C-alpha positions in Angstrom: -19.4 48.2 168.4 -17.6 48.6 165.2 -19.4 50.6 162.5 -19.3 49.4 158.9 -16.7 51.0 156.7 -18.1 53.7 154.5 -16.7 54.7 151.1 -15.4 58.2 150.9 -16.8 60.3 148.0 -14.3 60.8 145.2 -14.1 64.6 145.7 -12.9 64.0 149.3 -10.3 61.3 148.7 -6.6 62.1 149.0 -3.5 60.5 147.8 -1.3 58.4 150.2 0.8 61.6 150.6 -2.3 63.5 151.7 -2.8 65.6 148.6 -6.2 66.2 147.1 -6.5 65.1 143.5 -7.4 68.7 142.5 -4.0 69.9 143.9 -2.1 68.5 140.9 -4.5 70.2 138.5 -4.1 73.5 140.3 -0.3 73.2 140.2 -0.3 72.3 136.5 -2.7 75.1 135.6 -0.7 77.7 137.5 2.7 76.9 135.9 4.1 79.7 133.8 4.7 79.3 130.1 8.4 79.3 130.7 8.1 76.4 133.3 5.9 74.4 130.9 8.5 74.9 128.1 11.4 73.8 130.4 9.5 70.7 131.6 8.2 69.6 128.2 8.8 66.2 126.7 10.7 67.9 123.8 13.1 69.6 126.2 13.6 66.3 128.2 14.3 64.4 125.0 16.8 67.0 123.8 18.7 66.7 127.2 18.6 62.9 126.8 20.2 63.2 123.3 22.9 65.5 124.7 23.6 63.1 127.5 23.8 60.2 125.1 26.2 62.0 122.9 28.3 63.1 125.9 28.4 59.9 127.9 27.7 57.3 125.3 25.2 55.7 127.7 21.7 54.9 126.7 19.1 57.3 128.1 15.4 56.6 129.0 12.9 59.5 128.8 10.2 58.7 131.3 6.8 60.2 132.4 6.5 60.8 136.2 3.5 61.5 138.4 5.0 64.8 139.5 3.3 67.8 137.9 6.4 70.0 138.6 8.6 67.4 136.7 6.3 65.5 134.4 9.3 64.1 132.4 12.8 63.1 133.3 15.7 61.3 131.7 17.7 58.5 133.3 20.5 56.0 132.5 18.5 53.3 134.4 15.2 51.7 133.4 12.5 53.3 135.6 10.3 51.5 138.1 6.6 51.9 138.7 4.7 54.3 138.4 7.0 55.9 135.8 6.4 55.1 132.2 9.1 54.8 129.5 8.3 57.2 126.6 11.5 57.0 124.6 14.9 55.3 124.6 17.8 57.2 123.2 20.3 54.6 122.2 
């Protein structure tokens, strides 16, 4: 017979990729000060401004779900789950 589905406690759940929620926190907390500087919003925005000046194309600064690359810039409007933080036009 089939047993009823049981909910998994929050501390045991994993993401679809199989990562435990605490994994991201551990990665973020273990990043060096240099890495945090290089992956900051300010750094990403500066790169987007440089690309806008160089290419003439509008740039989006977006937040990602990746702790190793929390922000990125793109010429194209992002899709879910990324969030637009700035538009350099």
